[in-house]
mmCIF file of the N, C-alpha and C atoms, coordinates in Angstrom:
data_MODEL
# 
_entry.id   MODEL 
# 
loop_
_atom_site.group_PDB 
_atom_site.id 
_atom_site.type_symbol 
_atom_site.label_atom_id 
_atom_site.label_alt_id 
_atom_site.label_comp_id 
_atom_site.label_asym_id 
_atom_site.label_entity_id 
_atom_site.label_seq_id 
_atom_site.pdbx_PDB_ins_code 
_atom_site.Cartn_x 
_atom_site.Cartn_y 
_atom_site.Cartn_z 
_atom_site.occupancy 
_atom_site.B_iso_or_equiv 
_atom_site.pdbx_formal_charge 
_atom_site.auth_seq_id 
_atom_site.auth_comp_id 
_atom_site.auth_asym_id 
_atom_site.auth_atom_id 
_atom_site.pdbx_PDB_model_num 
ATOM 1   N N  . MET A 1 1  ? -9.033 -2.817  -8.476  1.00 0.00 ? 1  MET A N  1 
ATOM 2   C CA . MET A 1 1  ? -8.646 -1.332  -8.896  1.00 0.00 ? 1  MET A CA 1 
ATOM 3   C C  . MET A 1 1  ? -8.246 -1.449  -10.169 1.00 0.00 ? 1  MET A C  1 
ATOM 4   N N  . GLY A 1 2  ? -9.091 -1.100  -11.494 1.00 0.00 ? 2  GLY A N  1 
ATOM 5   C CA . GLY A 1 2  ? -8.530 -1.005  -12.753 1.00 0.00 ? 2  GLY A CA 1 
ATOM 6   C C  . GLY A 1 2  ? -8.856 0.317   -13.474 1.00 0.00 ? 2  GLY A C  1 
ATOM 7   N N  . GLY A 1 3  ? -8.401 0.481   -14.677 1.00 0.00 ? 3  GLY A N  1 
ATOM 8   C CA . GLY A 1 3  ? -8.291 1.642   -15.323 1.00 0.00 ? 3  GLY A CA 1 
ATOM 9   C C  . GLY A 1 3  ? -7.750 2.801   -14.964 1.00 0.00 ? 3  GLY A C  1 
ATOM 10  N N  . ILE A 1 4  ? -8.519 3.869   -14.836 1.00 0.00 ? 4  ILE A N  1 
ATOM 11  C CA . ILE A 1 4  ? -8.020 5.294   -14.392 1.00 0.00 ? 4  ILE A CA 1 
ATOM 12  C C  . ILE A 1 4  ? -8.820 5.381   -12.706 1.00 0.00 ? 4  ILE A C  1 
ATOM 13  N N  . GLY A 1 5  ? -9.256 4.465   -11.924 1.00 0.00 ? 5  GLY A N  1 
ATOM 14  C CA . GLY A 1 5  ? -9.887 4.772   -11.322 1.00 0.00 ? 5  GLY A CA 1 
ATOM 15  C C  . GLY A 1 5  ? -8.870 5.528   -9.982  1.00 0.00 ? 5  GLY A C  1 
ATOM 16  N N  . GLN A 1 6  ? -9.423 6.083   -9.091  1.00 0.00 ? 6  GLN A N  1 
ATOM 17  C CA . GLN A 1 6  ? -9.087 6.956   -8.158  1.00 0.00 ? 6  GLN A CA 1 
ATOM 18  C C  . GLN A 1 6  ? -9.471 6.362   -6.906  1.00 0.00 ? 6  GLN A C  1 
ATOM 19  N N  . LEU A 1 7  ? -8.438 6.308   -5.602  1.00 0.00 ? 7  LEU A N  1 
ATOM 20  C CA . LEU A 1 7  ? -9.179 5.708   -4.455  1.00 0.00 ? 7  LEU A CA 1 
ATOM 21  C C  . LEU A 1 7  ? -8.313 6.783   -3.386  1.00 0.00 ? 7  LEU A C  1 
ATOM 22  N N  . TYR A 1 8  ? -9.127 6.990   -2.250  1.00 0.00 ? 8  TYR A N  1 
ATOM 23  C CA . TYR A 1 8  ? -8.711 7.410   -1.541  1.00 0.00 ? 8  TYR A CA 1 
ATOM 24  C C  . TYR A 1 8  ? -8.958 6.833   -0.048  1.00 0.00 ? 8  TYR A C  1 
ATOM 25  N N  . ALA A 1 9  ? -8.220 5.895   0.408   1.00 0.00 ? 9  ALA A N  1 
ATOM 26  C CA . ALA A 1 9  ? -8.835 4.749   1.219   1.00 0.00 ? 9  ALA A CA 1 
ATOM 27  C C  . ALA A 1 9  ? -7.152 4.422   2.440   1.00 0.00 ? 9  ALA A C  1 
ATOM 28  N N  . ALA A 1 10 ? -7.543 3.839   3.732   1.00 0.00 ? 10 ALA A N  1 
ATOM 29  C CA . ALA A 1 10 ? -7.107 2.785   4.147   1.00 0.00 ? 10 ALA A CA 1 
ATOM 30  C C  . ALA A 1 10 ? -7.566 1.582   4.229   1.00 0.00 ? 10 ALA A C  1 
ATOM 31  N N  . ILE A 1 11 ? -6.737 0.584   3.951   1.00 0.00 ? 11 ILE A N  1 
ATOM 32  C CA . ILE A 1 11 ? -7.438 -0.856  3.425   1.00 0.00 ? 11 ILE A CA 1 
ATOM 33  C C  . ILE A 1 11 ? -6.310 -1.622  4.028   1.00 0.00 ? 11 ILE A C  1 
ATOM 34  N N  . TYR A 1 12 ? -7.219 -2.380  4.932   1.00 0.00 ? 12 TYR A N  1 
ATOM 35  C CA . TYR A 1 12 ? -6.778 -3.508  6.163   1.00 0.00 ? 12 TYR A CA 1 
ATOM 36  C C  . TYR A 1 12 ? -7.630 -4.698  5.529   1.00 0.00 ? 12 TYR A C  1 
ATOM 37  N N  . ALA A 1 13 ? -6.729 -5.451  5.009   1.00 0.00 ? 13 ALA A N  1 
ATOM 38  C CA . ALA A 1 13 ? -7.037 -6.597  4.548   1.00 0.00 ? 13 ALA A CA 1 
ATOM 39  C C  . ALA A 1 13 ? -6.011 -7.877  4.458   1.00 0.00 ? 13 ALA A C  1 
ATOM 40  N N  . PRO A 1 14 ? -5.670 -7.836  5.836   1.00 0.00 ? 14 PRO A N  1 
ATOM 41  C CA . PRO A 1 14 ? -4.488 -8.808  5.898   1.00 0.00 ? 14 PRO A CA 1 
ATOM 42  C C  . PRO A 1 14 ? -4.249 -10.378 5.264   1.00 0.00 ? 14 PRO A C  1 
ATOM 43  N N  . ASN A 1 15 ? -5.126 -10.594 4.978   1.00 0.00 ? 15 ASN A N  1 
ATOM 44  C CA . ASN A 1 15 ? -5.636 -12.008 4.048   1.00 0.00 ? 15 ASN A CA 1 
ATOM 45  C C  . ASN A 1 15 ? -5.973 -12.126 2.675   1.00 0.00 ? 15 ASN A C  1 
ATOM 46  N N  . ALA A 1 16 ? -5.704 -10.883 2.108   1.00 0.00 ? 16 ALA A N  1 
ATOM 47  C CA . ALA A 1 16 ? -6.392 -10.850 0.644   1.00 0.00 ? 16 ALA A CA 1 
ATOM 48  C C  . ALA A 1 16 ? -5.399 -10.273 0.056   1.00 0.00 ? 16 ALA A C  1 
ATOM 49  N N  . ASN A 1 17 ? -5.449 -10.447 -1.181  1.00 0.00 ? 17 ASN A N  1 
ATOM 50  C CA . ASN A 1 17 ? -4.715 -10.292 -2.562  1.00 0.00 ? 17 ASN A CA 1 
ATOM 51  C C  . ASN A 1 17 ? -5.340 -9.230  -2.941  1.00 0.00 ? 17 ASN A C  1 
ATOM 52  N N  . LEU A 1 18 ? -4.442 -7.874  -3.036  1.00 0.00 ? 18 LEU A N  1 
ATOM 53  C CA . LEU A 1 18 ? -4.842 -6.468  -3.382  1.00 0.00 ? 18 LEU A CA 1 
ATOM 54  C C  . LEU A 1 18 ? -3.789 -6.311  -4.862  1.00 0.00 ? 18 LEU A C  1 
ATOM 55  N N  . GLU A 1 19 ? -4.775 -5.844  -5.919  1.00 0.00 ? 19 GLU A N  1 
ATOM 56  C CA . GLU A 1 19 ? -4.256 -5.750  -7.124  1.00 0.00 ? 19 GLU A CA 1 
ATOM 57  C C  . GLU A 1 19 ? -4.807 -4.217  -7.850  1.00 0.00 ? 19 GLU A C  1 
ATOM 58  N N  . MET A 1 20 ? -3.868 -3.800  -8.255  1.00 0.00 ? 20 MET A N  1 
ATOM 59  C CA . MET A 1 20 ? -4.207 -2.420  -9.207  1.00 0.00 ? 20 MET A CA 1 
ATOM 60  C C  . MET A 1 20 ? -3.632 -2.378  -10.389 1.00 0.00 ? 20 MET A C  1 
ATOM 61  N N  . LYS A 1 21 ? -4.712 -2.565  -11.452 1.00 0.00 ? 21 LYS A N  1 
ATOM 62  C CA . LYS A 1 21 ? -4.054 -2.802  -12.743 1.00 0.00 ? 21 LYS A CA 1 
ATOM 63  C C  . LYS A 1 21 ? -4.333 -1.655  -13.949 1.00 0.00 ? 21 LYS A C  1 
ATOM 64  N N  . GLY A 1 22 ? -3.345 -1.245  -14.106 1.00 0.00 ? 22 GLY A N  1 
ATOM 65  C CA . GLY A 1 22 ? -3.705 -0.192  -15.340 1.00 0.00 ? 22 GLY A CA 1 
ATOM 66  C C  . GLY A 1 22 ? -3.439 1.682   -14.703 1.00 0.00 ? 22 GLY A C  1 
ATOM 67  N N  . GLY A 1 23 ? -4.073 2.399   -14.969 1.00 0.00 ? 23 GLY A N  1 
ATOM 68  C CA . GLY A 1 23 ? -3.784 3.459   -14.177 1.00 0.00 ? 23 GLY A CA 1 
ATOM 69  C C  . GLY A 1 23 ? -4.017 4.497   -14.818 1.00 0.00 ? 23 GLY A C  1 
ATOM 70  N N  . GLY A 1 24 ? -3.430 4.064   -16.360 1.00 0.00 ? 24 GLY A N  1 
ATOM 71  C CA . GLY A 1 24 ? -3.391 5.344   -17.455 1.00 0.00 ? 24 GLY A CA 1 
ATOM 72  C C  . GLY A 1 24 ? -3.341 6.701   -17.100 1.00 0.00 ? 24 GLY A C  1 
ATOM 73  N N  . SER A 1 25 ? -3.671 7.576   -17.866 1.00 0.00 ? 25 SER A N  1 
ATOM 74  C CA . SER A 1 25 ? -2.988 9.052   -17.031 1.00 0.00 ? 25 SER A CA 1 
ATOM 75  C C  . SER A 1 25 ? -3.506 9.276   -16.027 1.00 0.00 ? 25 SER A C  1 
ATOM 76  N N  . SER A 1 26 ? -4.215 8.960   -14.847 1.00 0.00 ? 26 SER A N  1 
ATOM 77  C CA . SER A 1 26 ? -4.448 9.544   -13.801 1.00 0.00 ? 26 SER A CA 1 
ATOM 78  C C  . SER A 1 26 ? -5.017 8.594   -12.954 1.00 0.00 ? 26 SER A C  1 
ATOM 79  N N  . GLY A 1 27 ? -4.966 7.500   -12.770 1.00 0.00 ? 27 GLY A N  1 
ATOM 80  C CA . GLY A 1 27 ? -4.970 6.549   -11.683 1.00 0.00 ? 27 GLY A CA 1 
ATOM 81  C C  . GLY A 1 27 ? -4.442 6.349   -10.783 1.00 0.00 ? 27 GLY A C  1 
ATOM 82  N N  . MET A 1 28 ? -5.040 6.404   -9.686  1.00 0.00 ? 28 MET A N  1 
ATOM 83  C CA . MET A 1 28 ? -3.722 6.875   -8.137  1.00 0.00 ? 28 MET A CA 1 
ATOM 84  C C  . MET A 1 28 ? -4.417 6.163   -6.896  1.00 0.00 ? 28 MET A C  1 
ATOM 85  N N  . VAL A 1 29 ? -4.142 6.027   -6.004  1.00 0.00 ? 29 VAL A N  1 
ATOM 86  C CA . VAL A 1 29 ? -4.333 5.400   -4.691  1.00 0.00 ? 29 VAL A CA 1 
ATOM 87  C C  . VAL A 1 29 ? -3.912 6.244   -3.489  1.00 0.00 ? 29 VAL A C  1 
ATOM 88  N N  . LEU A 1 30 ? -4.539 6.845   -2.585  1.00 0.00 ? 30 LEU A N  1 
ATOM 89  C CA . LEU A 1 30 ? -3.430 7.778   -1.519  1.00 0.00 ? 30 LEU A CA 1 
ATOM 90  C C  . LEU A 1 30 ? -4.398 7.590   -0.675  1.00 0.00 ? 30 LEU A C  1 
ATOM 91  N N  . GLY A 1 31 ? -3.544 6.564   0.439   1.00 0.00 ? 31 GLY A N  1 
ATOM 92  C CA . GLY A 1 31 ? -4.118 6.420   1.715   1.00 0.00 ? 31 GLY A CA 1 
ATOM 93  C C  . GLY A 1 31 ? -3.175 5.319   2.374   1.00 0.00 ? 31 GLY A C  1 
ATOM 94  N N  . SER A 1 32 ? -3.488 4.430   2.852   1.00 0.00 ? 32 SER A N  1 
ATOM 95  C CA . SER A 1 32 ? -2.815 3.045   3.040   1.00 0.00 ? 32 SER A CA 1 
ATOM 96  C C  . SER A 1 32 ? -3.154 2.116   2.833   1.00 0.00 ? 32 SER A C  1 
ATOM 97  N N  . MET A 1 33 ? -2.222 0.662   2.502   1.00 0.00 ? 33 MET A N  1 
ATOM 98  C CA . MET A 1 33 ? -2.698 -0.377  2.436   1.00 0.00 ? 33 MET A CA 1 
ATOM 99  C C  . MET A 1 33 ? -2.001 -1.366  2.804   1.00 0.00 ? 33 MET A C  1 
ATOM 100 N N  . VAL A 1 34 ? -2.920 -2.986  3.669   1.00 0.00 ? 34 VAL A N  1 
ATOM 101 C CA . VAL A 1 34 ? -2.100 -3.702  4.638   1.00 0.00 ? 34 VAL A CA 1 
ATOM 102 C C  . VAL A 1 34 ? -2.821 -4.958  3.814   1.00 0.00 ? 34 VAL A C  1 
ATOM 103 N N  . ALA A 1 35 ? -2.152 -5.734  3.265   1.00 0.00 ? 35 ALA A N  1 
ATOM 104 C CA . ALA A 1 35 ? -2.891 -6.984  2.543   1.00 0.00 ? 35 ALA A CA 1 
ATOM 105 C C  . ALA A 1 35 ? -1.992 -8.421  2.013   1.00 0.00 ? 35 ALA A C  1 
ATOM 106 N N  . LYS A 1 36 ? -2.112 -9.512  2.333   1.00 0.00 ? 36 LYS A N  1 
ATOM 107 C CA . LYS A 1 36 ? -1.259 -10.442 2.037   1.00 0.00 ? 36 LYS A CA 1 
ATOM 108 C C  . LYS A 1 36 ? -0.136 -10.729 0.797   1.00 0.00 ? 36 LYS A C  1 
ATOM 109 N N  . THR A 1 37 ? -1.006 -9.901  -0.256  1.00 0.00 ? 37 THR A N  1 
ATOM 110 C CA . THR A 1 37 ? -0.092 -9.489  -1.506  1.00 0.00 ? 37 THR A CA 1 
ATOM 111 C C  . THR A 1 37 ? -0.554 -8.312  -2.037  1.00 0.00 ? 37 THR A C  1 
ATOM 112 N N  . ILE A 1 38 ? 0.257  -7.648  -2.796  1.00 0.00 ? 38 ILE A N  1 
ATOM 113 C CA . ILE A 1 38 ? -0.003 -6.156  -3.132  1.00 0.00 ? 38 ILE A CA 1 
ATOM 114 C C  . ILE A 1 38 ? 0.765  -6.165  -4.334  1.00 0.00 ? 38 ILE A C  1 
ATOM 115 N N  . SER A 1 39 ? 0.109  -5.724  -5.887  1.00 0.00 ? 39 SER A N  1 
ATOM 116 C CA . SER A 1 39 ? 0.664  -5.660  -6.814  1.00 0.00 ? 39 SER A CA 1 
ATOM 117 C C  . SER A 1 39 ? 0.170  -4.575  -7.758  1.00 0.00 ? 39 SER A C  1 
ATOM 118 N N  . MET A 1 40 ? 0.836  -4.048  -8.076  1.00 0.00 ? 40 MET A N  1 
ATOM 119 C CA . MET A 1 40 ? 0.720  -3.215  -9.247  1.00 0.00 ? 40 MET A CA 1 
ATOM 120 C C  . MET A 1 40 ? 1.385  -3.215  -10.317 1.00 0.00 ? 40 MET A C  1 
ATOM 121 N N  . ASN A 1 41 ? 0.905  -2.715  -11.545 1.00 0.00 ? 41 ASN A N  1 
ATOM 122 C CA . ASN A 1 41 ? 1.306  -2.724  -12.910 1.00 0.00 ? 41 ASN A CA 1 
ATOM 123 C C  . ASN A 1 41 ? 0.570  -1.506  -13.279 1.00 0.00 ? 41 ASN A C  1 
ATOM 124 N N  . GLY A 1 42 ? 1.104  -1.067  -14.542 1.00 0.00 ? 42 GLY A N  1 
ATOM 125 C CA . GLY A 1 42 ? 0.741  0.249   -15.110 1.00 0.00 ? 42 GLY A CA 1 
ATOM 126 C C  . GLY A 1 42 ? 1.139  1.198   -14.830 1.00 0.00 ? 42 GLY A C  1 
ATOM 127 N N  . GLY A 1 43 ? 0.276  2.539   -14.910 1.00 0.00 ? 43 GLY A N  1 
ATOM 128 C CA . GLY A 1 43 ? 0.419  3.850   -14.657 1.00 0.00 ? 43 GLY A CA 1 
ATOM 129 C C  . GLY A 1 43 ? 0.128  4.056   -13.417 1.00 0.00 ? 43 GLY A C  1 
ATOM 130 N N  . THR A 1 44 ? -0.408 2.706   -12.421 1.00 0.00 ? 44 THR A N  1 
ATOM 131 C CA . THR A 1 44 ? -0.907 3.420   -11.020 1.00 0.00 ? 44 THR A CA 1 
ATOM 132 C C  . THR A 1 44 ? 0.250  3.909   -10.003 1.00 0.00 ? 44 THR A C  1 
ATOM 133 N N  . ASP A 1 45 ? -0.295 5.051   -9.591  1.00 0.00 ? 45 ASP A N  1 
ATOM 134 C CA . ASP A 1 45 ? 1.095  6.018   -8.441  1.00 0.00 ? 45 ASP A CA 1 
ATOM 135 C C  . ASP A 1 45 ? 0.181  5.641   -6.976  1.00 0.00 ? 45 ASP A C  1 
ATOM 136 N N  . PHE A 1 46 ? 1.096  5.409   -6.016  1.00 0.00 ? 46 PHE A N  1 
ATOM 137 C CA . PHE A 1 46 ? 1.016  5.190   -4.801  1.00 0.00 ? 46 PHE A CA 1 
ATOM 138 C C  . PHE A 1 46 ? 1.156  6.311   -3.572  1.00 0.00 ? 46 PHE A C  1 
ATOM 139 N N  . HIS A 1 47 ? 0.450  7.287   -3.396  1.00 0.00 ? 47 HIS A N  1 
ATOM 140 C CA . HIS A 1 47 ? 0.845  8.010   -2.350  1.00 0.00 ? 47 HIS A CA 1 
ATOM 141 C C  . HIS A 1 47 ? 0.715  7.823   -0.620  1.00 0.00 ? 47 HIS A C  1 
ATOM 142 N N  . TYR A 1 48 ? 1.453  7.251   -0.083  1.00 0.00 ? 48 TYR A N  1 
ATOM 143 C CA . TYR A 1 48 ? 1.260  7.062   1.262   1.00 0.00 ? 48 TYR A CA 1 
ATOM 144 C C  . TYR A 1 48 ? 0.789  8.700   1.903   1.00 0.00 ? 48 TYR A C  1 
ATOM 145 N N  . ASP A 1 49 ? -0.255 8.574   2.855   1.00 0.00 ? 49 ASP A N  1 
ATOM 146 C CA . ASP A 1 49 ? -1.000 9.683   3.361   1.00 0.00 ? 49 ASP A CA 1 
ATOM 147 C C  . ASP A 1 49 ? -0.193 9.585   4.837   1.00 0.00 ? 49 ASP A C  1 
ATOM 148 N N  . GLU A 1 50 ? 0.821  10.654  5.019   1.00 0.00 ? 50 GLU A N  1 
ATOM 149 C CA . GLU A 1 50 ? 1.440  10.733  6.117   1.00 0.00 ? 50 GLU A CA 1 
ATOM 150 C C  . GLU A 1 50 ? 0.760  10.766  7.346   1.00 0.00 ? 50 GLU A C  1 
ATOM 151 N N  . ALA A 1 51 ? -0.224 11.357  7.066   1.00 0.00 ? 51 ALA A N  1 
ATOM 152 C CA . ALA A 1 51 ? -1.376 12.231  8.605   1.00 0.00 ? 51 ALA A CA 1 
ATOM 153 C C  . ALA A 1 51 ? -2.024 11.002  9.201   1.00 0.00 ? 51 ALA A C  1 
ATOM 154 N N  . LEU A 1 52 ? -1.721 9.747   8.235   1.00 0.00 ? 52 LEU A N  1 
ATOM 155 C CA . LEU A 1 52 ? -2.207 8.585   9.161   1.00 0.00 ? 52 LEU A CA 1 
ATOM 156 C C  . LEU A 1 52 ? -1.580 8.004   10.307  1.00 0.00 ? 52 LEU A C  1 
ATOM 157 N N  . GLY A 1 53 ? -0.426 8.632   10.405  1.00 0.00 ? 53 GLY A N  1 
ATOM 158 C CA . GLY A 1 53 ? 0.409  8.207   11.383  1.00 0.00 ? 53 GLY A CA 1 
ATOM 159 C C  . GLY A 1 53 ? 0.150  9.427   12.359  1.00 0.00 ? 53 GLY A C  1 
ATOM 160 N N  . LYS A 1 54 ? -1.044 9.903   12.258  1.00 0.00 ? 54 LYS A N  1 
ATOM 161 C CA . LYS A 1 54 ? -1.177 11.120  13.256  1.00 0.00 ? 54 LYS A CA 1 
ATOM 162 C C  . LYS A 1 54 ? -2.400 10.895  13.952  1.00 0.00 ? 54 LYS A C  1 
ATOM 163 N N  . LEU A 1 55 ? -3.082 9.886   14.100  1.00 0.00 ? 55 LEU A N  1 
ATOM 164 C CA . LEU A 1 55 ? -4.455 9.756   14.288  1.00 0.00 ? 55 LEU A CA 1 
ATOM 165 C C  . LEU A 1 55 ? -4.545 9.973   15.625  1.00 0.00 ? 55 LEU A C  1 
ATOM 166 N N  . GLY A 1 56 ? -5.915 10.406  16.562  1.00 0.00 ? 56 GLY A N  1 
ATOM 167 C CA . GLY A 1 56 ? -5.557 10.993  17.642  1.00 0.00 ? 56 GLY A CA 1 
ATOM 168 C C  . GLY A 1 56 ? -5.543 9.863   18.743  1.00 0.00 ? 56 GLY A C  1 
ATOM 169 N N  . THR A 1 57 ? -5.427 9.950   19.901  1.00 0.00 ? 57 THR A N  1 
ATOM 170 C CA . THR A 1 57 ? -5.170 9.144   21.077  1.00 0.00 ? 57 THR A CA 1 
ATOM 171 C C  . THR A 1 57 ? -6.324 8.179   21.181  1.00 0.00 ? 57 THR A C  1 
ATOM 172 N N  . GLY A 1 58 ? -5.878 6.766   21.732  1.00 0.00 ? 58 GLY A N  1 
ATOM 173 C CA . GLY A 1 58 ? -6.919 5.985   21.879  1.00 0.00 ? 58 GLY A CA 1 
ATOM 174 C C  . GLY A 1 58 ? -7.075 4.869   20.632  1.00 0.00 ? 58 GLY A C  1 
ATOM 175 N N  . ASN A 1 59 ? -5.862 4.973   19.494  1.00 0.00 ? 59 ASN A N  1 
ATOM 176 C CA . ASN A 1 59 ? -6.106 4.468   18.453  1.00 0.00 ? 59 ASN A CA 1 
ATOM 177 C C  . ASN A 1 59 ? -5.167 3.338   18.466  1.00 0.00 ? 59 ASN A C  1 
ATOM 178 N N  . PRO A 1 60 ? -5.668 2.305   18.413  1.00 0.00 ? 60 PRO A N  1 
ATOM 179 C CA . PRO A 1 60 ? -4.474 1.258   18.859  1.00 0.00 ? 60 PRO A CA 1 
ATOM 180 C C  . PRO A 1 60 ? -3.476 0.845   17.675  1.00 0.00 ? 60 PRO A C  1 
ATOM 181 N N  . PHE A 1 61 ? -3.708 1.310   16.775  1.00 0.00 ? 61 PHE A N  1 
ATOM 182 C CA . PHE A 1 61 ? -2.868 1.467   15.598  1.00 0.00 ? 61 PHE A CA 1 
ATOM 183 C C  . PHE A 1 61 ? -2.127 2.565   14.815  1.00 0.00 ? 61 PHE A C  1 
ATOM 184 N N  . GLY A 1 62 ? -0.954 2.706   14.562  1.00 0.00 ? 62 GLY A N  1 
ATOM 185 C CA . GLY A 1 62 ? -0.014 3.864   14.369  1.00 0.00 ? 62 GLY A CA 1 
ATOM 186 C C  . GLY A 1 62 ? 1.127  3.132   13.698  1.00 0.00 ? 62 GLY A C  1 
ATOM 187 N N  . ILE A 1 63 ? 1.684  4.116   12.749  1.00 0.00 ? 63 ILE A N  1 
ATOM 188 C CA . ILE A 1 63 ? 2.988  4.109   11.791  1.00 0.00 ? 63 ILE A CA 1 
ATOM 189 C C  . ILE A 1 63 ? 4.027  4.251   12.531  1.00 0.00 ? 63 ILE A C  1 
ATOM 190 N N  . VAL A 1 64 ? 4.885  3.395   13.159  1.00 0.00 ? 64 VAL A N  1 
ATOM 191 C CA . VAL A 1 64 ? 6.291  3.955   14.032  1.00 0.00 ? 64 VAL A CA 1 
ATOM 192 C C  . VAL A 1 64 ? 7.259  4.085   12.729  1.00 0.00 ? 64 VAL A C  1 
ATOM 193 N N  . LYS A 1 65 ? 7.558  3.308   11.731  1.00 0.00 ? 65 LYS A N  1 
ATOM 194 C CA . LYS A 1 65 ? 8.412  3.443   11.050  1.00 0.00 ? 65 LYS A CA 1 
ATOM 195 C C  . LYS A 1 65 ? 7.819  2.685   9.738   1.00 0.00 ? 65 LYS A C  1 
ATOM 196 N N  . TRP A 1 66 ? 8.359  3.744   8.132   1.00 0.00 ? 66 TRP A N  1 
ATOM 197 C CA . TRP A 1 66 ? 8.063  3.743   7.237   1.00 0.00 ? 66 TRP A CA 1 
ATOM 198 C C  . TRP A 1 66 ? 9.531  3.270   6.073   1.00 0.00 ? 66 TRP A C  1 
ATOM 199 N N  . ARG A 1 67 ? 9.494  2.322   5.710   1.00 0.00 ? 67 ARG A N  1 
ATOM 200 C CA . ARG A 1 67 ? 10.373 1.960   4.538   1.00 0.00 ? 67 ARG A CA 1 
ATOM 201 C C  . ARG A 1 67 ? 9.619  1.584   3.440   1.00 0.00 ? 67 ARG A C  1 
ATOM 202 N N  . GLU A 1 68 ? 9.986  2.335   2.349   1.00 0.00 ? 68 GLU A N  1 
ATOM 203 C CA . GLU A 1 68 ? 9.616  1.886   1.183   1.00 0.00 ? 68 GLU A CA 1 
ATOM 204 C C  . GLU A 1 68 ? 10.185 0.844   0.357   1.00 0.00 ? 68 GLU A C  1 
ATOM 205 N N  . LEU A 1 69 ? 10.356 -0.577  0.128   1.00 0.00 ? 69 LEU A N  1 
ATOM 206 C CA . LEU A 1 69 ? 11.236 -1.377  -0.515  1.00 0.00 ? 69 LEU A CA 1 
ATOM 207 C C  . LEU A 1 69 ? 10.773 -1.540  -2.179  1.00 0.00 ? 69 LEU A C  1 
ATOM 208 N N  . GLN A 1 70 ? 11.231 -0.602  -2.710  1.00 0.00 ? 70 GLN A N  1 
ATOM 209 C CA . GLN A 1 70 ? 11.296 -0.673  -4.322  1.00 0.00 ? 70 GLN A CA 1 
ATOM 210 C C  . GLN A 1 70 ? 12.026 -1.266  -5.416  1.00 0.00 ? 70 GLN A C  1 
ATOM 211 N N  . THR A 1 71 ? 12.515 -2.168  -4.708  1.00 0.00 ? 71 THR A N  1 
ATOM 212 C CA . THR A 1 71 ? 13.109 -3.002  -5.490  1.00 0.00 ? 71 THR A CA 1 
ATOM 213 C C  . THR A 1 71 ? 13.009 -4.875  -5.076  1.00 0.00 ? 71 THR A C  1 
ATOM 214 N N  . ALA A 1 72 ? 13.259 -5.605  -5.871  1.00 0.00 ? 72 ALA A N  1 
ATOM 215 C CA . ALA A 1 72 ? 13.056 -7.375  -5.553  1.00 0.00 ? 72 ALA A CA 1 
ATOM 216 C C  . ALA A 1 72 ? 13.866 -7.221  -4.837  1.00 0.00 ? 72 ALA A C  1 
ATOM 217 N N  . THR A 1 73 ? 15.510 -6.707  -4.575  1.00 0.00 ? 73 THR A N  1 
ATOM 218 C CA . THR A 1 73 ? 16.640 -7.033  -3.414  1.00 0.00 ? 73 THR A CA 1 
ATOM 219 C C  . THR A 1 73 ? 15.892 -6.466  -2.285  1.00 0.00 ? 73 THR A C  1 
ATOM 220 N N  . GLU A 1 74 ? 15.460 -5.346  -2.549  1.00 0.00 ? 74 GLU A N  1 
ATOM 221 C CA . GLU A 1 74 ? 15.144 -4.839  -1.183  1.00 0.00 ? 74 GLU A CA 1 
ATOM 222 C C  . GLU A 1 74 ? 14.375 -5.204  -0.292  1.00 0.00 ? 74 GLU A C  1 
ATOM 223 N N  . ARG A 1 75 ? 13.156 -6.035  -1.207  1.00 0.00 ? 75 ARG A N  1 
ATOM 224 C CA . ARG A 1 75 ? 12.051 -7.132  -0.760  1.00 0.00 ? 75 ARG A CA 1 
ATOM 225 C C  . ARG A 1 75 ? 12.262 -8.369  -0.246  1.00 0.00 ? 75 ARG A C  1 
ATOM 226 N N  . ALA A 1 76 ? 13.508 -8.973  -0.492  1.00 0.00 ? 76 ALA A N  1 
ATOM 227 C CA . ALA A 1 76 ? 14.019 -10.164 -0.426  1.00 0.00 ? 76 ALA A CA 1 
ATOM 228 C C  . ALA A 1 76 ? 14.373 -10.714 0.799   1.00 0.00 ? 76 ALA A C  1 
ATOM 229 N N  . SER A 1 77 ? 15.068 -9.322  1.715   1.00 0.00 ? 77 SER A N  1 
ATOM 230 C CA . SER A 1 77 ? 15.640 -9.609  3.137   1.00 0.00 ? 77 SER A CA 1 
ATOM 231 C C  . SER A 1 77 ? 13.838 -9.901  4.028   1.00 0.00 ? 77 SER A C  1 
ATOM 232 N N  . TYR A 1 78 ? 13.262 -9.372  3.851   1.00 0.00 ? 78 TYR A N  1 
ATOM 233 C CA . TYR A 1 78 ? 11.877 -9.617  4.486   1.00 0.00 ? 78 TYR A CA 1 
ATOM 234 C C  . TYR A 1 78 ? 11.095 -10.835 3.786   1.00 0.00 ? 78 TYR A C  1 
ATOM 235 N N  . THR A 1 79 ? 11.285 -11.332 2.736   1.00 0.00 ? 79 THR A N  1 
ATOM 236 C CA . THR A 1 79 ? 10.216 -12.242 2.771   1.00 0.00 ? 79 THR A CA 1 
ATOM 237 C C  . THR A 1 79 ? 9.938  -13.444 3.556   1.00 0.00 ? 79 THR A C  1 
ATOM 238 N N  . THR A 1 80 ? 11.103 -14.278 4.449   1.00 0.00 ? 80 THR A N  1 
ATOM 239 C CA . THR A 1 80 ? 10.915 -14.796 5.149   1.00 0.00 ? 80 THR A CA 1 
ATOM 240 C C  . THR A 1 80 ? 10.412 -14.230 6.691   1.00 0.00 ? 80 THR A C  1 
ATOM 241 N N  . GLN A 1 81 ? 10.668 -13.250 6.921   1.00 0.00 ? 81 GLN A N  1 
ATOM 242 C CA . GLN A 1 81 ? 9.771  -12.874 7.788   1.00 0.00 ? 81 GLN A CA 1 
ATOM 243 C C  . GLN A 1 81 ? 8.467  -11.986 7.802   1.00 0.00 ? 81 GLN A C  1 
ATOM 244 N N  . LEU A 1 82 ? 7.787  -12.088 6.602   1.00 0.00 ? 82 LEU A N  1 
ATOM 245 C CA . LEU A 1 82 ? 6.859  -11.800 6.316   1.00 0.00 ? 82 LEU A CA 1 
ATOM 246 C C  . LEU A 1 82 ? 5.847  -12.567 5.906   1.00 0.00 ? 82 LEU A C  1 
ATOM 247 N N  . GLY A 1 83 ? 6.927  -13.490 5.222   1.00 0.00 ? 83 GLY A N  1 
ATOM 248 C CA . GLY A 1 83 ? 5.735  -14.929 4.963   1.00 0.00 ? 83 GLY A CA 1 
ATOM 249 C C  . GLY A 1 83 ? 5.242  -14.765 3.412   1.00 0.00 ? 83 GLY A C  1 
ATOM 250 N N  . PHE A 1 84 ? 5.964  -13.827 2.603   1.00 0.00 ? 84 PHE A N  1 
ATOM 251 C CA . PHE A 1 84 ? 5.893  -14.071 1.088   1.00 0.00 ? 84 PHE A CA 1 
ATOM 252 C C  . PHE A 1 84 ? 5.890  -15.216 0.594   1.00 0.00 ? 84 PHE A C  1 
# 
């Protein structure tokens, strides 16, 4: 996704590389993302939709814990575990 695009989605692509480039003054992503790698640059905003954690019964997927890793130092401890 590039430019000032807006995306409202739940993306599940564990073997894909996901890139969000640019964003300008109004580029944003709302929802959730699972990918092999995720890179964001420019002014793209990302907002996790907490309502996704409250999906109805019978759904095999759900959010148990959320922790945003904002710095390289925070991500470093998960590098080996997640295969980065």
